GUGU-992919 format. One record per residue: x, y, z of N, C-alpha, C, O in turn; residue number from 1. Coordinates in pm, 1 decimal. Atoms other than C-alpha are relative to their C-alpha. Example, Ala and Ser with C-alpha at 12.3 -4.5 7.8 and 13.67 -1.06 7.14 Angstrom:
2
<<89.0, -119.0, 0.0>, <1230.0, -450.0, 780.0>, <90.0, 120.0, 0.0>, <193.6, 118.1, 66.5>, 1>
<<-82.0, -119.0, -6.0>, <1367.0, -106.0, 714.0>, <-77.0, 109.0, 73.0>, <-26.1, 219.8, 89.9>, 2>
This chain:
103
<<-56.1, 121.4, -53.3>, <15817.9, 10836.0, 6749.0>, <-93.7, -116.0, -35.2>, <-214.4, -108.7, -12.0>, 1>
<<82.1, 114.9, 39.1>, <15697.8, 10500.8, 6619.8>, <-26.8, -87.7, 122.8>, <32.2, -68.5, 229.1>, 2>
<<35.5, 89.2, -110.8>, <15546.3, 10228.9, 6835.8>, <117.1, -89.5, 37.4>, <136.3, -119.9, 155.1>, 3>
<<-117.9, 82.0, -29.8>, <15860.2, 10014.7, 6804.3>, <100.6, 78.4, 82.4>, <158.3, 24.9, 177.0>, 4>
<<-93.8, -82.1, -77.0>, <16075.7, 10298.8, 6929.6>, <-49.7, 21.9, 142.3>, <30.3, 24.1, 235.8>, 5>
<<55.4, -16.9, -134.0>, <15840.4, 10353.8, 7223.4>, <18.8, -126.2, 82.8>, <51.9, -119.1, 201.2>, 6>
<<-21.3, 126.6, -72.0>, <15859.5, 9985.4, 7316.0>, <146.3, -17.4, 37.7>, <177.2, -60.8, 148.7>, 7>
<<-142.4, 13.0, -29.2>, <16238.1, 9988.5, 7291.4>, <45.4, 99.5, 106.2>, <132.1, 67.9, 187.8>, 8>
<<-32.1, -98.6, -102.5>, <16258.5, 10305.2, 7499.8>, <-48.2, -47.5, 137.1>, <23.2, -34.8, 236.5>, 9>
<<52.3, 55.8, -124.6>, <16037.1, 10147.4, 7765.9>, <85.9, -116.2, 48.5>, <114.5, -127.4, 167.8>, 10>
<<-82.7, 115.0, -36.2>, <16246.5, 9830.3, 7758.6>, <136.8, 43.5, 52.1>, <186.9, -12.6, 149.6>, 11>
<<-131.1, -46.7, -47.1>, <16573.8, 10018.5, 7794.3>, <-10.8, 69.1, 136.1>, <79.1, 56.5, 219.2>, 12>
<<19.9, -62.1, -132.0>, <16434.6, 10221.8, 8085.5>, <-21.1, -106.7, 107.5>, <30.0, -93.7, 218.7>, 13>
<<22.7, 109.8, -94.2>, <16316.4, 9900.9, 8254.7>, <129.8, -72.7, 30.2>, <156.2, -108.6, 145.0>, 14>
<<-128.8, 66.6, -20.9>, <16656.9, 9739.6, 8202.2>, <93.2, 86.6, 83.6>, <162.1, 35.6, 171.8>, 15>
<<-85.6, -90.4, -76.9>, <16838.7, 10046.9, 8336.2>, <-43.8, 5.7, 146.3>, <40.1, 10.0, 236.3>, 16>
<<51.2, 2.2, -137.1>, <16613.9, 10050.5, 8643.0>, <39.8, -127.9, 71.5>, <80.3, -124.3, 187.7>, 17>
<<-41.3, 127.9, -58.9>, <16683.7, 9681.4, 8704.6>, <149.0, -5.4, 27.1>, <191.2, -56.1, 131.0>, 18>
<<-144.8, -1.1, -19.0>, <17057.7, 9728.6, 8658.9>, <40.5, 89.2, 116.8>, <125.6, 51.8, 197.5>, 19>
<<-29.9, -90.2, -111.2>, <17067.7, 10025.0, 8895.7>, <-40.9, -61.5, 133.5>, <30.5, -48.1, 232.9>, 20>
<<45.1, 63.6, -123.9>, <16867.7, 9833.1, 9155.2>, <89.9, -116.9, 37.4>, <117.4, -137.6, 155.5>, 21>
<<-87.8, 113.6, -29.1>, <17091.7, 9525.5, 9123.3>, <134.2, 45.9, 53.7>, <192.8, -19.8, 139.8>, 22>
<<-129.6, -49.5, -46.3>, <17404.6, 9733.2, 9173.2>, <-9.0, 72.4, 133.9>, <90.2, 80.4, 206.4>, 23>
<<13.9, -80.3, -121.2>, <17265.8, 9938.1, 9461.8>, <-43.2, -81.8, 121.9>, <-18.7, -39.6, 235.0>, 24>
<<54.0, 76.6, -112.5>, <17106.2, 9666.1, 9676.5>, <102.9, -94.5, 58.1>, <197.3, -135.4, -9.6>, 25>
<<-91.2, 90.6, -67.7>, <17280.6, 9446.4, 9929.9>, <-63.5, -132.3, 37.6>, <7.3, -230.4, 60.3>, 26>
<<64.2, 126.3, -34.4>, <17022.3, 9183.3, 10009.0>, <-25.7, -81.2, -126.8>, <-54.6, -26.4, -233.2>, 27>
<<6.5, 87.8, 116.3>, <17001.3, 8884.1, 9780.2>, <-139.2, -1.5, -63.2>, <-150.3, -13.4, -185.2>, 28>
<<135.0, 6.2, 54.5>, <16623.0, 8887.9, 9740.9>, <-27.4, 122.2, -88.6>, <-88.7, 108.8, -194.5>, 29>
<<20.6, -119.1, 82.3>, <16619.4, 9246.4, 9611.6>, <83.1, -4.1, -127.6>, <40.8, 47.9, -230.8>, 30>
<<-81.0, 15.8, 120.5>, <16901.1, 9165.4, 9369.8>, <-69.4, -95.1, -97.3>, <-68.8, -72.0, -218.2>, 31>
<<75.0, 91.8, 86.1>, <16696.7, 8871.3, 9239.4>, <-119.8, 69.7, -64.7>, <-150.2, 44.9, -181.3>, 32>
<<111.2, -75.7, 58.7>, <16398.3, 9102.7, 9190.1>, <48.7, 93.6, -110.2>, <-18.4, 110.2, -212.1>, 33>
<<-55.7, -88.3, 102.3>, <16618.6, 9345.2, 8997.7>, <38.8, -80.1, -124.4>, <21.9, -32.2, -236.5>, 34>
<<-31.5, 85.0, 115.0>, <16740.2, 9060.2, 8776.8>, <-126.7, -38.7, -75.8>, <-124.9, -49.3, -198.5>, 35>
<<127.3, 28.7, 65.6>, <16378.5, 8972.0, 8706.4>, <-47.7, 119.5, -83.1>, <-105.0, 101.1, -190.5>, 36>
<<32.8, -119.0, 79.2>, <16320.9, 9330.9, 8592.5>, <80.8, 3.7, -129.1>, <28.4, 38.5, -234.9>, 37>
<<-83.9, -0.8, 119.2>, <16611.8, 9299.6, 8353.2>, <-44.2, -108.1, -98.2>, <-41.9, -85.3, -219.2>, 38>
<<52.2, 103.7, 88.9>, <16475.4, 8971.6, 8215.1>, <-132.5, 42.7, -62.8>, <-159.8, 9.9, -178.3>, 39>
<<125.3, -50.7, 55.4>, <16136.4, 9136.9, 8170.9>, <26.2, 100.9, -111.4>, <-48.6, 106.5, -209.1>, 40>
<<-36.6, -93.9, 106.3>, <16303.7, 9410.3, 7967.4>, <38.4, -75.0, -127.2>, <2.5, -32.8, -237.1>, 41>
<<-33.2, 82.0, 117.0>, <16446.3, 9144.6, 7737.0>, <-123.3, -60.6, -63.3>, <-131.6, -70.8, -185.7>, 42>
<<124.9, 55.6, 51.7>, <16102.0, 8988.0, 7703.9>, <-79.6, 105.8, -75.3>, <-139.6, 76.0, -178.6>, 43>
<<68.3, -109.3, 70.2>, <15952.9, 9324.7, 7608.2>, <66.4, 23.8, -136.1>, <-2.3, 49.6, -235.0>, 44>
<<-69.5, -13.4, 128.2>, <16221.4, 9353.2, 7338.9>, <-41.4, -109.1, -97.2>, <-66.9, -81.1, -214.3>, 45>
<<40.0, 109.5, 87.1>, <16132.8, 9009.5, 7201.7>, <-140.3, 21.0, -55.7>, <-164.5, -0.8, -174.4>, 46>
<<136.8, -23.4, 44.8>, <15763.8, 9096.2, 7186.8>, <-5.7, 116.3, -98.8>, <-78.0, 109.7, -198.2>, 47>
<<2.2, -117.1, 89.0>, <15830.3, 9434.1, 7025.3>, <55.6, -34.9, -137.4>, <-3.2, 2.6, -238.8>, 48>
<<-56.2, 35.1, 130.0>, <16053.9, 9293.3, 6752.9>, <-86.0, -102.9, -72.9>, <-89.8, -104.4, -195.9>, 49>
<<91.4, 93.4, 65.4>, <15807.5, 9011.1, 6689.8>, <-120.2, 75.3, -57.8>, <-159.0, 52.9, -172.5>, 50>
<<123.2, -68.9, 41.1>, <15506.4, 9243.7, 6670.4>, <23.3, 93.9, -117.5>, <-59.4, 101.1, -208.3>, 51>
<<-26.4, -98.8, 105.2>, <15666.8, 9507.7, 6448.6>, <101.5, -50.6, -101.4>, <159.8, 28.7, -175.3>, 52>
<<-92.0, 60.3, 95.5>, <15882.1, 9267.1, 6247.4>, <-66.2, -23.6, -134.5>, <-179.8, 18.5, -156.5>, 53>
<<54.4, 19.7, 134.8>, <15832.7, 9156.1, 5887.2>, <-117.4, -97.6, -5.6>, <-204.8, -83.2, -91.1>, 54>
<<108.4, 98.5, 2.7>, <15603.0, 8859.8, 5969.4>, <-59.0, -15.6, 139.5>, <-24.4, -111.5, 208.6>, 55>
<<56.4, 12.1, -135.2>, <15400.7, 8921.4, 6288.1>, <-103.9, -110.2, 12.7>, <-147.9, -140.3, 123.7>, 56>
<<99.2, 108.2, -8.0>, <15157.1, 8642.0, 6197.5>, <62.0, -128.8, 52.9>, <-9.4, -213.9, 106.0>, 57>
<<-66.6, 118.1, -54.9>, <15417.8, 8379.1, 6291.7>, <-4.5, 3.6, 151.3>, <-11.5, 110.6, 211.8>, 58>
<<3.0, 7.5, -146.3>, <15414.3, 8260.1, 6648.7>, <139.9, -13.4, 59.0>, <154.3, -49.0, 176.0>, 59>
<<-136.9, 18.5, -48.7>, <15793.1, 8256.1, 6677.9>, <32.9, 95.7, 114.4>, <100.4, 55.9, 209.3>, 60>
<<-26.1, -95.3, -108.5>, <15807.0, 8569.6, 6894.3>, <-66.5, -41.4, 129.1>, <-8.1, -28.0, 236.6>, 61>
<<69.2, 45.2, -120.3>, <15549.5, 8432.8, 7134.0>, <68.0, -122.5, 61.0>, <71.8, -137.1, 183.1>, 62>
<<-71.8, 116.8, -52.7>, <15743.0, 8105.3, 7162.7>, <126.5, 42.8, 74.3>, <158.6, -12.2, 179.6>, 63>
<<-117.7, -52.1, -69.7>, <16058.9, 8298.6, 7251.5>, <-39.1, 58.0, 135.9>, <30.4, 36.4, 235.3>, 64>
<<44.6, -61.2, -125.0>, <15865.8, 8490.1, 7516.5>, <-41.5, -106.7, 100.7>, <-10.6, -94.8, 219.3>, 65>
<<38.1, 107.6, -91.8>, <15717.2, 8172.7, 7663.7>, <122.4, -70.8, 56.9>, <125.3, -104.2, 175.3>, 66>
<<-123.5, 59.7, -50.7>, <16063.6, 8019.1, 7687.9>, <69.7, 93.6, 97.8>, <122.5, 48.1, 199.2>, 67>
<<-63.8, -96.2, -90.4>, <16198.2, 8337.7, 7847.7>, <-72.6, 5.3, 133.6>, <-8.3, 14.7, 238.2>, 68>
<<76.3, -0.6, -125.5>, <15916.4, 8337.7, 8105.1>, <26.0, -127.0, 78.8>, <41.7, -122.2, 200.8>, 69>
<<-27.0, 126.2, -69.1>, <15974.2, 7970.5, 8184.4>, <139.7, -1.6, 60.9>, <158.4, -49.4, 172.8>, 70>
<<-137.1, -3.3, -52.0>, <16348.1, 8023.9, 8224.7>, <10.5, 96.6, 117.2>, <78.4, 66.7, 215.4>, 71>
<<-7.8, -95.5, -111.2>, <16300.7, 8330.7, 8444.8>, <-73.2, -52.4, 123.0>, <-31.3, -25.0, 235.5>, 72>
<<68.9, 59.8, -115.3>, <16050.6, 8144.3, 8664.0>, <87.4, -106.6, 65.8>, <93.7, -115.2, 188.4>, 73>
<<-91.3, 100.6, -56.2>, <16296.1, 7856.7, 8705.0>, <117.7, 66.8, 70.5>, <161.1, 21.6, 176.4>, 74>
<<-112.5, -72.4, -62.3>, <16577.0, 8102.4, 8779.1>, <-42.2, 61.5, 132.7>, <34.3, 59.7, 229.1>, 75>
<<47.8, -59.4, -125.4>, <16367.1, 8277.0, 9042.7>, <-19.6, -107.7, 106.1>, <10.9, -85.4, 223.2>, 76>
<<18.1, 108.8, -96.5>, <16279.4, 7945.4, 9205.8>, <131.4, -50.6, 54.9>, <144.4, -70.9, 175.6>, 77>
<<-131.4, 46.6, -45.0>, <16640.5, 7827.4, 9218.6>, <68.2, 106.3, 84.7>, <128.2, 75.0, 187.5>, 78>
<<-62.0, -107.8, -77.7>, <16761.8, 8167.5, 9338.1>, <-61.1, 14.9, 137.6>, <10.4, 35.9, 235.5>, 79>
<<65.9, -9.8, -129.5>, <16503.2, 8181.5, 9613.8>, <35.1, -119.3, 88.0>, <51.3, -103.9, 209.0>, 80>
<<-41.4, 117.7, -78.1>, <16591.6, 7826.7, 9721.5>, <141.3, 17.0, 54.0>, <169.3, -21.9, 167.3>, 81>
<<-135.9, -25.7, -48.4>, <16957.9, 7927.1, 9744.0>, <1.5, 102.8, 111.9>, <74.9, 87.8, 209.5>, 82>
<<6.8, -102.4, -104.5>, <16871.9, 8236.4, 9946.3>, <-53.7, -59.7, 129.4>, <-2.8, -28.3, 237.0>, 83>
<<56.0, 63.1, -120.4>, <16661.2, 8029.2, 10188.0>, <101.8, -93.1, 63.4>, <112.6, -97.6, 185.9>, 84>
<<-101.3, 89.9, -54.2>, <16940.5, 7770.5, 10223.6>, <111.2, 77.6, 70.1>, <157.3, 36.9, 176.7>, 85>
<<-103.5, -81.7, -64.0>, <17198.1, 8040.3, 10299.2>, <-53.5, 62.1, 127.8>, <18.4, 71.3, 227.2>, 86>
<<61.2, -61.3, -118.9>, <16959.0, 8206.0, 10544.2>, <-10.0, -99.7, 115.3>, <5.0, -61.8, 231.5>, 87>
<<9.0, 100.7, -106.6>, <16914.9, 7879.6, 10734.9>, <134.4, -26.2, 65.6>, <141.0, -53.3, 185.5>, 88>
<<-132.7, 28.7, -55.4>, <17290.6, 7832.6, 10776.8>, <66.8, 121.8, 61.4>, <152.2, 107.9, 149.0>, 89>
<<-59.1, -124.4, -50.6>, <17380.1, 8194.2, 10845.4>, <-112.6, 90.8, 46.6>, <-228.6, 71.4, 10.3>, 90>
<<102.9, -88.9, -55.7>, <17198.4, 8469.8, 11025.6>, <-40.7, 110.2, -97.0>, <-136.3, 183.1, -70.3>, 91>
<<26.4, -112.1, 89.6>, <17201.4, 8705.8, 10727.4>, <5.9, -46.0, -145.2>, <70.7, -145.6, -177.5>, 92>
<<-8.4, 26.2, 143.5>, <17146.9, 8707.5, 10351.6>, <59.4, 119.4, -72.8>, <36.7, 137.7, -192.4>, 93>
<<-61.4, -118.2, 61.0>, <17343.1, 9025.5, 10289.6>, <115.3, -42.1, -89.6>, <192.1, -132.1, -55.9>, 94>
<<-101.7, 36.1, 97.8>, <17571.1, 9013.3, 9988.0>, <136.4, 58.7, 29.9>, <233.3, 25.0, -38.2>, 95>
<<-129.8, -59.2, -31.3>, <17848.0, 9217.5, 10148.0>, <78.1, -81.7, 101.9>, <179.1, -34.4, 154.0>, 96>
<<-69.9, 88.2, -93.2>, <17951.9, 8927.9, 10371.9>, <38.9, -130.5, -68.9>, <-0.8, -237.0, -21.8>, 97>
<<-29.2, 123.9, 71.4>, <18096.8, 8677.4, 10121.3>, <100.7, -88.8, 71.2>, <107.4, -208.0, 41.2>, 98>
<<-100.7, 80.5, -68.2>, <18376.7, 8561.2, 10353.7>, <-63.9, -107.9, 85.6>, <-4.5, -213.9, 105.4>, 99>
<<66.7, 99.0, -82.8>, <18126.8, 8378.9, 10573.1>, <-54.1, -116.2, -82.1>, <-84.3, -221.8, -26.4>, 100>
<<56.5, 104.7, 83.9>, <18003.5, 8175.3, 10276.7>, <104.9, -99.1, -51.0>, <69.9, -199.8, -112.5>, 101>
<<-104.3, 92.3, 44.3>, <18340.9, 8011.7, 10206.6>, <-4.7, -127.5, 81.9>, <-26.3, -124.7, 203.0>, 102>
<<12.1, 130.3, -66.2>, <18344.9, 7641.3, 10286.3>, <120.0, -49.8, 64.4>, <118.5, -158.4, 122.3>, 103>
């Protein structure tokens, strides 16, 4: 097994773990954490294809990863702000109660 295949196997396992956690959890914060795992799996893919690609001396892969980290940090901040806002208006942040969130 080559190093690229090992990285891709690790990334797919991380993505599968995040997907399973997102589908199994009911609280919004745990779903956001699972989404972060899935974004991290995509970042691992970007780094692996950059490192084992035809021109690893270019910094293009690192720029993609920096943008992905910045976007995931912004997404986590906005998601957490939404969860806090919903928690202030309602007594629960469980995702199985969507009828209470209708305006």
